[in-house]
Predicted model as a PDB file, atoms N, CA, C, CB and O in Angstrom, pLDDT in the B-factor column:
MODEL        1                                                                  
ATOM      1  N   MET A   1      -3.096  65.372  10.545  1.00 79.00           N  
ATOM      2  CA  MET A   1      -2.052  65.704   9.587  1.00 79.00           C  
ATOM      3  C   MET A   1      -2.316  67.112   9.055  1.00 79.00           C  
ATOM      4  CB  MET A   1      -1.999  64.660   8.423  1.00 79.00           C  
ATOM      5  O   MET A   1      -3.463  67.463   8.777  1.00 79.00           O  
ATOM      6  N   ALA A   2      -1.283  67.902   8.916  1.00 91.00           N  
ATOM      7  CA  ALA A   2      -1.408  69.303   8.504  1.00 91.00           C  
ATOM      8  C   ALA A   2      -1.549  69.436   6.996  1.00 91.00           C  
ATOM      9  CB  ALA A   2      -0.204  70.103   8.981  1.00 91.00           C  
ATOM     10  O   ALA A   2      -1.089  68.590   6.229  1.00 91.00           O  
ATOM     11  N   ASP A   3      -2.205  70.535   6.591  1.00 97.00           N  
ATOM     12  CA  ASP A   3      -2.260  70.859   5.171  1.00 97.00           C  
ATOM     13  C   ASP A   3      -0.857  71.209   4.691  1.00 97.00           C  
ATOM     14  CB  ASP A   3      -3.249  72.030   4.901  1.00 97.00           C  
ATOM     15  O   ASP A   3      -0.028  71.694   5.460  1.00 97.00           O  
ATOM     16  N   LYS A   4      -0.603  70.958   3.412  1.00 97.00           N  
ATOM     17  CA  LYS A   4       0.733  71.194   2.851  1.00 97.00           C  
ATOM     18  C   LYS A   4       0.614  71.827   1.472  1.00 97.00           C  
ATOM     19  CB  LYS A   4       1.538  69.874   2.768  1.00 97.00           C  
ATOM     20  O   LYS A   4      -0.462  71.862   0.875  1.00 97.00           O  
ATOM     21  N   ILE A   5       1.726  72.318   0.990  1.00 98.00           N  
ATOM     22  CA  ILE A   5       1.831  72.770  -0.400  1.00 98.00           C  
ATOM     23  C   ILE A   5       2.748  71.797  -1.125  1.00 98.00           C  
ATOM     24  CB  ILE A   5       2.373  74.251  -0.497  1.00 98.00           C  
ATOM     25  O   ILE A   5       3.865  71.531  -0.683  1.00 98.00           O  
ATOM     26  N   ARG A   6       2.262  71.272  -2.242  1.00 97.00           N  
ATOM     27  CA  ARG A   6       3.062  70.368  -3.072  1.00 97.00           C  
ATOM     28  C   ARG A   6       3.579  71.160  -4.267  1.00 97.00           C  
ATOM     29  CB  ARG A   6       2.224  69.120  -3.539  1.00 97.00           C  
ATOM     30  O   ARG A   6       2.824  71.877  -4.923  1.00 97.00           O  
ATOM     31  N   VAL A   7       4.869  71.022  -4.540  1.00 97.00           N  
ATOM     32  CA  VAL A   7       5.489  71.668  -5.698  1.00 97.00           C  
ATOM     33  C   VAL A   7       5.999  70.566  -6.612  1.00 97.00           C  
ATOM     34  CB  VAL A   7       6.652  72.646  -5.271  1.00 97.00           C  
ATOM     35  O   VAL A   7       6.816  69.737  -6.211  1.00 97.00           O  
ATOM     36  N   THR A   8       5.508  70.569  -7.843  1.00 97.00           N  
ATOM     37  CA  THR A   8       5.942  69.585  -8.831  1.00 97.00           C  
ATOM     38  C   THR A   8       6.727  70.318  -9.914  1.00 97.00           C  
ATOM     39  CB  THR A   8       4.722  68.810  -9.443  1.00 97.00           C  
ATOM     40  O   THR A   8       6.201  71.203 -10.588  1.00 97.00           O  
ATOM     41  N   VAL A   9       7.987  69.938 -10.069  1.00 95.00           N  
ATOM     42  CA  VAL A   9       8.855  70.560 -11.067  1.00 95.00           C  
ATOM     43  C   VAL A   9       9.113  69.542 -12.170  1.00 95.00           C  
ATOM     44  CB  VAL A   9      10.202  71.056 -10.429  1.00 95.00           C  
ATOM     45  O   VAL A   9       9.503  68.407 -11.898  1.00 95.00           O  
ATOM     46  N   THR A  10       8.894  69.951 -13.408  1.00 96.00           N  
ATOM     47  CA  THR A  10       9.130  69.070 -14.552  1.00 96.00           C  
ATOM     48  C   THR A  10      10.351  69.564 -15.306  1.00 96.00           C  
ATOM     49  CB  THR A  10       7.887  69.012 -15.489  1.00 96.00           C  
ATOM     50  O   THR A  10      10.443  70.730 -15.690  1.00 96.00           O  
ATOM     51  N   TYR A  11      11.277  68.653 -15.505  1.00 95.00           N  
ATOM     52  CA  TYR A  11      12.500  68.937 -16.256  1.00 95.00           C  
ATOM     53  C   TYR A  11      12.473  68.135 -17.549  1.00 95.00           C  
ATOM     54  CB  TYR A  11      13.773  68.598 -15.416  1.00 95.00           C  
ATOM     55  O   TYR A  11      11.988  67.004 -17.575  1.00 95.00           O  
ATOM     56  N   GLU A  12      12.988  68.714 -18.606  1.00 97.00           N  
ATOM     57  CA  GLU A  12      13.193  67.983 -19.853  1.00 97.00           C  
ATOM     58  C   GLU A  12      14.551  68.368 -20.398  1.00 97.00           C  
ATOM     59  CB  GLU A  12      12.063  68.280 -20.892  1.00 97.00           C  
ATOM     60  O   GLU A  12      14.889  69.548 -20.485  1.00 97.00           O  
ATOM     61  N   TYR A  13      15.322  67.365 -20.762  1.00 95.00           N  
ATOM     62  CA  TYR A  13      16.632  67.645 -21.336  1.00 95.00           C  
ATOM     63  C   TYR A  13      16.994  66.557 -22.330  1.00 95.00           C  
ATOM     64  CB  TYR A  13      17.705  67.754 -20.236  1.00 95.00           C  
ATOM     65  O   TYR A  13      16.555  65.412 -22.227  1.00 95.00           O  
ATOM     66  N   GLU A  14      17.803  66.952 -23.287  1.00 95.00           N  
ATOM     67  CA  GLU A  14      18.256  66.025 -24.317  1.00 95.00           C  
ATOM     68  C   GLU A  14      19.601  65.449 -23.873  1.00 95.00           C  
ATOM     69  CB  GLU A  14      18.372  66.733 -25.715  1.00 95.00           C  
ATOM     70  O   GLU A  14      20.593  66.173 -23.803  1.00 95.00           O  
ATOM     71  N   PRO A  15      19.635  64.167 -23.580  1.00 94.00           N  
ATOM     72  CA  PRO A  15      20.876  63.594 -23.060  1.00 94.00           C  
ATOM     73  C   PRO A  15      21.951  63.470 -24.141  1.00 94.00           C  
ATOM     74  CB  PRO A  15      20.601  62.227 -22.450  1.00 94.00           C  
ATOM     75  O   PRO A  15      21.667  63.202 -25.309  1.00 94.00           O  
ATOM     76  N   ASP A  16      23.187  63.674 -23.709  1.00 95.00           N  
ATOM     77  CA  ASP A  16      24.333  63.383 -24.568  1.00 95.00           C  
ATOM     78  C   ASP A  16      24.602  61.893 -24.377  1.00 95.00           C  
ATOM     79  CB  ASP A  16      25.617  64.285 -24.212  1.00 95.00           C  
ATOM     80  O   ASP A  16      25.180  61.490 -23.367  1.00 95.00           O  
ATOM     81  N   MET A  17      24.188  61.084 -25.335  1.00 97.00           N  
ATOM     82  CA  MET A  17      24.232  59.634 -25.163  1.00 97.00           C  
ATOM     83  C   MET A  17      25.643  59.100 -24.943  1.00 97.00           C  
ATOM     84  CB  MET A  17      23.626  58.963 -26.364  1.00 97.00           C  
ATOM     85  O   MET A  17      25.805  57.988 -24.439  1.00 97.00           O  
ATOM     86  N   GLU A  18      26.662  59.867 -25.309  1.00 96.00           N  
ATOM     87  CA  GLU A  18      28.045  59.436 -25.029  1.00 96.00           C  
ATOM     88  C   GLU A  18      28.317  59.398 -23.527  1.00 96.00           C  
ATOM     89  CB  GLU A  18      29.054  60.377 -25.720  1.00 96.00           C  
ATOM     90  O   GLU A  18      29.235  58.710 -23.080  1.00 96.00           O  
ATOM     91  N   GLU A  19      27.523  60.135 -22.746  1.00 94.00           N  
ATOM     92  CA  GLU A  19      27.689  60.156 -21.294  1.00 94.00           C  
ATOM     93  C   GLU A  19      26.883  59.060 -20.600  1.00 94.00           C  
ATOM     94  CB  GLU A  19      27.284  61.510 -20.749  1.00 94.00           C  
ATOM     95  O   GLU A  19      26.843  58.995 -19.371  1.00 94.00           O  
ATOM     96  N   TYR A  20      26.240  58.198 -21.395  1.00 96.00           N  
ATOM     97  CA  TYR A  20      25.414  57.121 -20.863  1.00 96.00           C  
ATOM     98  C   TYR A  20      25.909  55.785 -21.415  1.00 96.00           C  
ATOM     99  CB  TYR A  20      23.918  57.343 -21.217  1.00 96.00           C  
ATOM    100  O   TYR A  20      25.269  55.192 -22.283  1.00 96.00           O  
ATOM    101  N   PRO A  21      27.043  55.316 -20.911  1.00 93.00           N  
ATOM    102  CA  PRO A  21      27.609  54.068 -21.421  1.00 93.00           C  
ATOM    103  C   PRO A  21      26.650  52.896 -21.238  1.00 93.00           C  
ATOM    104  CB  PRO A  21      28.930  53.767 -20.727  1.00 93.00           C  
ATOM    105  O   PRO A  21      26.050  52.719 -20.178  1.00 93.00           O  
ATOM    106  N   GLY A  22      26.525  52.116 -22.280  1.00 95.00           N  
ATOM    107  CA  GLY A  22      25.679  50.932 -22.232  1.00 95.00           C  
ATOM    108  C   GLY A  22      24.209  51.211 -22.487  1.00 95.00           C  
ATOM    109  O   GLY A  22      23.403  50.280 -22.505  1.00 95.00           O  
ATOM    110  N   CYS A  23      23.843  52.466 -22.684  1.00 97.00           N  
ATOM    111  CA  CYS A  23      22.438  52.814 -22.932  1.00 97.00           C  
ATOM    112  C   CYS A  23      22.206  52.932 -24.436  1.00 97.00           C  
ATOM    113  CB  CYS A  23      22.054  54.147 -22.210  1.00 97.00           C  
ATOM    114  O   CYS A  23      22.884  53.691 -25.128  1.00 97.00           O  
ATOM    115  N   GLU A  24      21.254  52.181 -24.915  1.00 96.00           N  
ATOM    116  CA  GLU A  24      20.943  52.164 -26.347  1.00 96.00           C  
ATOM    117  C   GLU A  24      19.985  53.276 -26.759  1.00 96.00           C  
ATOM    118  CB  GLU A  24      20.352  50.829 -26.726  1.00 96.00           C  
ATOM    119  O   GLU A  24      19.978  53.691 -27.918  1.00 96.00           O  
ATOM    120  N   ASP A  25      19.176  53.761 -25.815  1.00 98.00           N  
ATOM    121  CA  ASP A  25      18.178  54.772 -26.170  1.00 98.00           C  
ATOM    122  C   ASP A  25      17.908  55.678 -24.969  1.00 98.00           C  
ATOM    123  CB  ASP A  25      16.862  54.102 -26.654  1.00 98.00           C  
ATOM    124  O   ASP A  25      18.445  55.466 -23.882  1.00 98.00           O  
ATOM    125  N   VAL A  26      17.073  56.684 -25.183  1.00 98.00           N  
ATOM    126  CA  VAL A  26      16.775  57.665 -24.134  1.00 98.00           C  
ATOM    127  C   VAL A  26      16.043  57.023 -22.952  1.00 98.00           C  
ATOM    128  CB  VAL A  26      15.934  58.810 -24.708  1.00 98.00           C  
ATOM    129  O   VAL A  26      16.157  57.509 -21.827  1.00 98.00           O  
ATOM    130  N   HIS A  27      15.300  55.950 -23.185  1.00 98.00           N  
ATOM    131  CA  HIS A  27      14.607  55.270 -22.083  1.00 98.00           C  
ATOM    132  C   HIS A  27      15.617  54.644 -21.122  1.00 98.00           C  
ATOM    133  CB  HIS A  27      13.646  54.185 -22.629  1.00 98.00           C  
ATOM    134  O   HIS A  27      15.458  54.731 -19.904  1.00 98.00           O  
ATOM    135  N   ALA A  28      16.638  54.025 -21.664  1.00 98.00           N  
ATOM    136  CA  ALA A  28      17.688  53.438 -20.832  1.00 98.00           C  
ATOM    137  C   ALA A  28      18.477  54.541 -20.113  1.00 98.00           C  
ATOM    138  CB  ALA A  28      18.639  52.566 -21.693  1.00 98.00           C  
ATOM    139  O   ALA A  28      18.855  54.382 -18.952  1.00 98.00           O  
ATOM    140  N   ALA A  29      18.720  55.648 -20.802  1.00 97.00           N  
ATOM    141  CA  ALA A  29      19.424  56.768 -20.187  1.00 97.00           C  
ATOM    142  C   ALA A  29      18.607  57.340 -19.023  1.00 97.00           C  
ATOM    143  CB  ALA A  29      19.710  57.866 -21.235  1.00 97.00           C  
ATOM    144  O   ALA A  29      19.170  57.706 -17.992  1.00 97.00           O  
ATOM    145  N   ALA A  30      17.299  57.416 -19.184  1.00 96.00           N  
ATOM    146  CA  ALA A  30      16.433  57.913 -18.110  1.00 96.00           C  
ATOM    147  C   ALA A  30      16.496  56.983 -16.898  1.00 96.00           C  
ATOM    148  CB  ALA A  30      14.973  58.048 -18.606  1.00 96.00           C  
ATOM    149  O   ALA A  30      16.536  57.447 -15.759  1.00 96.00           O  
ATOM    150  N   ARG A  31      16.504  55.683 -17.142  1.00 96.00           N  
ATOM    151  CA  ARG A  31      16.614  54.727 -16.028  1.00 96.00           C  
ATOM    152  C   ARG A  31      17.954  54.892 -15.317  1.00 96.00           C  
ATOM    153  CB  ARG A  31      16.455  53.270 -16.536  1.00 96.00           C  
ATOM    154  O   ARG A  31      18.022  54.837 -14.089  1.00 96.00           O  
ATOM    155  N   LEU A  32      19.016  55.094 -16.089  1.00 95.00           N  
ATOM    156  CA  LEU A  32      20.335  55.296 -15.490  1.00 95.00           C  
ATOM    157  C   LEU A  32      20.343  56.563 -14.638  1.00 95.00           C  
ATOM    158  CB  LEU A  32      21.422  55.378 -16.584  1.00 95.00           C  
ATOM    159  O   LEU A  32      20.858  56.557 -13.520  1.00 95.00           O  
ATOM    160  N   ASP A  33      19.774  57.647 -15.163  1.00 93.00           N  
ATOM    161  CA  ASP A  33      19.692  58.876 -14.371  1.00 93.00           C  
ATOM    162  C   ASP A  33      18.903  58.636 -13.085  1.00 93.00           C  
ATOM    163  CB  ASP A  33      19.040  60.006 -15.194  1.00 93.00           C  
ATOM    164  O   ASP A  33      19.312  59.089 -12.017  1.00 93.00           O  
ATOM    165  N   ALA A  34      17.792  57.936 -13.178  1.00 93.00           N  
ATOM    166  CA  ALA A  34      16.972  57.675 -11.997  1.00 93.00           C  
ATOM    167  C   ALA A  34      17.750  56.872 -10.953  1.00 93.00           C  
ATOM    168  CB  ALA A  34      15.693  56.926 -12.393  1.00 93.00           C  
ATOM    169  O   ALA A  34      17.598  57.096  -9.752  1.00 93.00           O  
ATOM    170  N   ASP A  35      18.573  55.944 -11.411  1.00 93.00           N  
ATOM    171  CA  ASP A  35      19.319  55.078 -10.494  1.00 93.00           C  
ATOM    172  C   ASP A  35      20.589  55.722  -9.949  1.00 93.00           C  
ATOM    173  CB  ASP A  35      19.676  53.796 -11.189  1.00 93.00           C  
ATOM    174  O   ASP A  35      20.953  55.494  -8.795  1.00 93.00           O  
ATOM    175  N   GLU A  36      21.267  56.526 -10.770  1.00 91.00           N  
ATOM    176  CA  GLU A  36      22.611  56.974 -10.401  1.00 91.00           C  
ATOM    177  C   GLU A  36      22.819  58.482 -10.343  1.00 91.00           C  
ATOM    178  CB  GLU A  36      23.570  56.414 -11.350  1.00 91.00           C  
ATOM    179  O   GLU A  36      23.803  58.936  -9.760  1.00 91.00           O  
ATOM    180  N   ASN A  37      21.936  59.261 -10.922  1.00 87.00           N  
ATOM    181  CA  ASN A  37      22.143  60.711 -10.996  1.00 87.00           C  
ATOM    182  C   ASN A  37      20.972  61.451 -10.372  1.00 87.00           C  
ATOM    183  CB  ASN A  37      22.335  61.159 -12.454  1.00 87.00           C  
ATOM    184  O   ASN A  37      20.214  62.133 -11.061  1.00 87.00           O  
ATOM    185  N   ASP A  38      20.834  61.309  -9.075  1.00 85.00           N  
ATOM    186  CA  ASP A  38      19.716  61.915  -8.349  1.00 85.00           C  
ATOM    187  C   ASP A  38      19.751  63.432  -8.507  1.00 85.00           C  
ATOM    188  CB  ASP A  38      19.761  61.528  -6.850  1.00 85.00           C  
ATOM    189  O   ASP A  38      20.690  64.090  -8.060  1.00 85.00           O  
ATOM    190  N   ILE A  39      18.732  63.973  -9.140  1.00 88.00           N  
ATOM    191  CA  ILE A  39      18.672  65.410  -9.419  1.00 88.00           C  
ATOM    192  C   ILE A  39      18.687  66.241  -8.143  1.00 88.00           C  
ATOM    193  CB  ILE A  39      17.425  65.735 -10.226  1.00 88.00           C  
ATOM    194  O   ILE A  39      19.065  67.413  -8.167  1.00 88.00           O  
ATOM    195  N   ARG A  40      18.280  65.642  -7.033  1.00 89.00           N  
ATOM    196  CA  ARG A  40      18.270  66.378  -5.770  1.00 89.00           C  
ATOM    197  C   ARG A  40      19.673  66.697  -5.281  1.00 89.00           C  
ATOM    198  CB  ARG A  40      17.531  65.587  -4.712  1.00 89.00           C  
ATOM    199  O   ARG A  40      19.846  67.604  -4.466  1.00 89.00           O  
ATOM    200  N   GLN A  41      20.681  65.974  -5.760  1.00 89.00           N  
ATOM    201  CA  GLN A  41      22.058  66.244  -5.346  1.00 89.00           C  
ATOM    202  C   GLN A  41      22.626  67.480  -6.031  1.00 89.00           C  
ATOM    203  CB  GLN A  41      22.939  65.042  -5.642  1.00 89.00           C  
ATOM    204  O   GLN A  41      23.440  68.191  -5.440  1.00 89.00           O  
ATOM    205  N   TYR A  42      22.216  67.746  -7.258  1.00 88.00           N  
ATOM    206  CA  TYR A  42      22.746  68.873  -8.023  1.00 88.00           C  
ATOM    207  C   TYR A  42      21.618  69.601  -8.756  1.00 88.00           C  
ATOM    208  CB  TYR A  42      23.813  68.391  -9.028  1.00 88.00           C  
ATOM    209  O   TYR A  42      21.648  69.694  -9.984  1.00 88.00           O  
ATOM    210  N   PRO A  43      20.625  70.119  -8.029  1.00 88.00           N  
ATOM    211  CA  PRO A  43      19.459  70.710  -8.701  1.00 88.00           C  
ATOM    212  C   PRO A  43      19.808  71.908  -9.582  1.00 88.00           C  
ATOM    213  CB  PRO A  43      18.442  71.134  -7.671  1.00 88.00           C  
ATOM    214  O   PRO A  43      19.170  72.123 -10.612  1.00 88.00           O  
ATOM    215  N   GLU A  44      20.808  72.684  -9.188  1.00 92.00           N  
ATOM    216  CA  GLU A  44      21.162  73.872  -9.978  1.00 92.00           C  
ATOM    217  C   GLU A  44      21.711  73.509 -11.353  1.00 92.00           C  
ATOM    218  CB  GLU A  44      22.186  74.711  -9.228  1.00 92.00           C  
ATOM    219  O   GLU A  44      21.687  74.341 -12.260  1.00 92.00           O  
ATOM    220  N   ALA A  45      22.194  72.309 -11.522  1.00 90.00           N  
ATOM    221  CA  ALA A  45      22.714  71.874 -12.823  1.00 90.00           C  
ATOM    222  C   ALA A  45      21.605  71.739 -13.859  1.00 90.00           C  
ATOM    223  CB  ALA A  45      23.449  70.545 -12.681  1.00 90.00           C  
ATOM    224  O   ALA A  45      21.870  71.686 -15.060  1.00 90.00           O  
ATOM    225  N   TYR A  46      20.368  71.682 -13.389  1.00 91.00           N  
ATOM    226  CA  TYR A  46      19.228  71.465 -14.284  1.00 91.00           C  
ATOM    227  C   TYR A  46      18.315  72.683 -14.391  1.00 91.00           C  
ATOM    228  CB  TYR A  46      18.426  70.278 -13.811  1.00 91.00           C  
ATOM    229  O   TYR A  46      17.231  72.580 -14.965  1.00 91.00           O  
ATOM    230  N   ASP A  47      18.722  73.829 -13.856  1.00 94.00           N  
ATOM    231  CA  ASP A  47      17.870  75.016 -13.862  1.00 94.00           C  
ATOM    232  C   ASP A  47      17.372  75.388 -15.252  1.00 94.00           C  
ATOM    233  CB  ASP A  47      18.616  76.178 -13.275  1.00 94.00           C  
ATOM    234  O   ASP A  47      16.215  75.783 -15.403  1.00 94.00           O  
ATOM    235  N   ASP A  48      18.210  75.271 -16.259  1.00 96.00           N  
ATOM    236  CA  ASP A  48      17.817  75.644 -17.622  1.00 96.00           C  
ATOM    237  C   ASP A  48      16.868  74.631 -18.255  1.00 96.00           C  
ATOM    238  CB  ASP A  48      19.050  75.796 -18.493  1.00 96.00           C  
ATOM    239  O   ASP A  48      16.315  74.885 -19.325  1.00 96.00           O  
ATOM    240  N   ASP A  49      16.678  73.496 -17.610  1.00 96.00           N  
ATOM    241  CA  ASP A  49      15.855  72.423 -18.167  1.00 96.00           C  
ATOM    242  C   ASP A  49      14.439  72.388 -17.586  1.00 96.00           C  
ATOM    243  CB  ASP A  49      16.528  71.095 -17.930  1.00 96.00           C  
ATOM    244  O   ASP A  49      13.652  71.505 -17.930  1.00 96.00           O  
ATOM    245  N   ILE A  50      14.113  73.335 -16.715  1.00 97.00           N  
ATOM    246  CA  ILE A  50      12.779  73.362 -16.113  1.00 97.00           C  
ATOM    247  C   ILE A  50      11.773  73.813 -17.170  1.00 97.00           C  
ATOM    248  CB  ILE A  50      12.740  74.308 -14.866  1.00 97.00           C  
ATOM    249  O   ILE A  50      11.948  74.858 -17.797  1.00 97.00           O  
ATOM    250  N   VAL A  51      10.720  73.021 -17.361  1.00 98.00           N  
ATOM    251  CA  VAL A  51       9.686  73.384 -18.331  1.00 98.00           C  
ATOM    252  C   VAL A  51       8.368  73.756 -17.656  1.00 98.00           C  
ATOM    253  CB  VAL A  51       9.458  72.238 -19.301  1.00 98.00           C  
ATOM    254  O   VAL A  51       7.524  74.408 -18.270  1.00 98.00           O  
ATOM    255  N   SER A  52       8.184  73.347 -16.396  1.00 98.00           N  
ATOM    256  CA  SER A  52       6.988  73.776 -15.681  1.00 98.00           C  
ATOM    257  C   SER A  52       7.161  73.570 -14.180  1.00 98.00           C  
ATOM    258  CB  SER A  52       5.753  73.012 -16.186  1.00 98.00           C  
ATOM    259  O   SER A  52       7.897  72.696 -13.722  1.00 98.00           O  
ATOM    260  N   VAL A  53       6.451  74.415 -13.438  1.00 97.00           N  
ATOM    261  CA  VAL A  53       6.413  74.318 -11.979  1.00 97.00           C  
ATOM    262  C   VAL A  53       4.947  74.483 -11.591  1.00 97.00           C  
ATOM    263  CB  VAL A  53       7.347  75.412 -11.273  1.00 97.00           C  
ATOM    264  O   VAL A  53       4.293  75.453 -11.974  1.00 97.00           O  
ATOM    265  N   VAL A  54       4.440  73.510 -10.818  1.00 98.00           N  
ATOM    266  CA  VAL A  54       3.035  73.535 -10.416  1.00 98.00           C  
ATOM    267  C   VAL A  54       2.982  73.515  -8.884  1.00 98.00           C  
ATOM    268  CB  VAL A  54       2.239  72.318 -11.032  1.00 98.00           C  
ATOM    269  O   VAL A  54       3.607  72.674  -8.238  1.00 98.00           O  
ATOM    270  N   TYR A  55       2.229  74.451  -8.327  1.00 98.00           N  
ATOM    271  CA  TYR A  55       2.013  74.510  -6.885  1.00 98.00           C  
ATOM    272  C   TYR A  55       0.562  74.135  -6.621  1.00 98.00           C  
ATOM    273  CB  TYR A  55       2.351  75.932  -6.306  1.00 98.00           C  
ATOM    274  O   TYR A  55      -0.342  74.590  -7.321  1.00 98.00           O  
ATOM    275  N   GLU A  56       0.345  73.305  -5.609  1.00 98.00           N  
ATOM    276  CA  GLU A  56      -1.026  72.930  -5.268  1.00 98.00           C  
ATOM    277  C   GLU A  56      -1.154  72.717  -3.768  1.00 98.00           C  
ATOM    278  CB  GLU A  56      -1.450  71.658  -6.027  1.00 98.00           C  
ATOM    279  O   GLU A  56      -0.215  72.275  -3.106  1.00 98.00           O  
ATOM    280  N   GLY A  57      -2.311  73.033  -3.251  1.00 98.00           N  
ATOM    281  CA  GLY A  57      -2.594  72.775  -1.846  1.00 98.00           C  
ATOM    282  C   GLY A  57      -3.008  71.320  -1.680  1.00 98.00           C  
ATOM    283  O   GLY A  57      -3.779  70.780  -2.474  1.00 98.00           O  
ATOM    284  N   VAL A  58      -2.480  70.701  -0.634  1.00 97.00           N  
ATOM    285  CA  VAL A  58      -2.793  69.303  -0.353  1.00 97.00           C  
ATOM    286  C   VAL A  58      -3.365  69.236   1.056  1.00 97.00           C  
ATOM    287  CB  VAL A  58      -1.524  68.380  -0.501  1.00 97.00           C  
ATOM    288  O   VAL A  58      -2.667  69.511   2.032  1.00 97.00           O  
ATOM    289  N   PRO A  59      -4.636  68.871   1.157  1.00 96.00           N  
ATOM    290  CA  PRO A  59      -5.234  68.799   2.499  1.00 96.00           C  
ATOM    291  C   PRO A  59      -4.626  67.681   3.313  1.00 96.00           C  
ATOM    292  CB  PRO A  59      -6.742  68.604   2.406  1.00 96.00           C  
ATOM    293  O   PRO A  59      -4.294  66.618   2.788  1.00 96.00           O  
ATOM    294  N   GLY A  60      -4.484  67.928   4.593  1.00 92.00           N  
ATOM    295  CA  GLY A  60      -3.912  66.935   5.507  1.00 92.00           C  
ATOM    296  C   GLY A  60      -4.873  65.942   5.857  1.00 92.00           C  
ATOM    297  O   GLY A  60      -4.565  65.026   6.619  1.00 92.00           O  
TER     298      GLY A  60                                                      
ENDMDL                                                                          
END                                                                             
């Protein structure tokens, strides 16, 4: 297996709870995002929410 570079991007954003029907708190909103709003589909929509980017070498 080849060596690789792993990039970990951390996003933080304050949800508009009106856009999360049926969610009582931010934990439920996060679960809804994980299930239905895959960040990989619209990554540019979250550019302003990036708080850290970590690059690391991963041995194969």
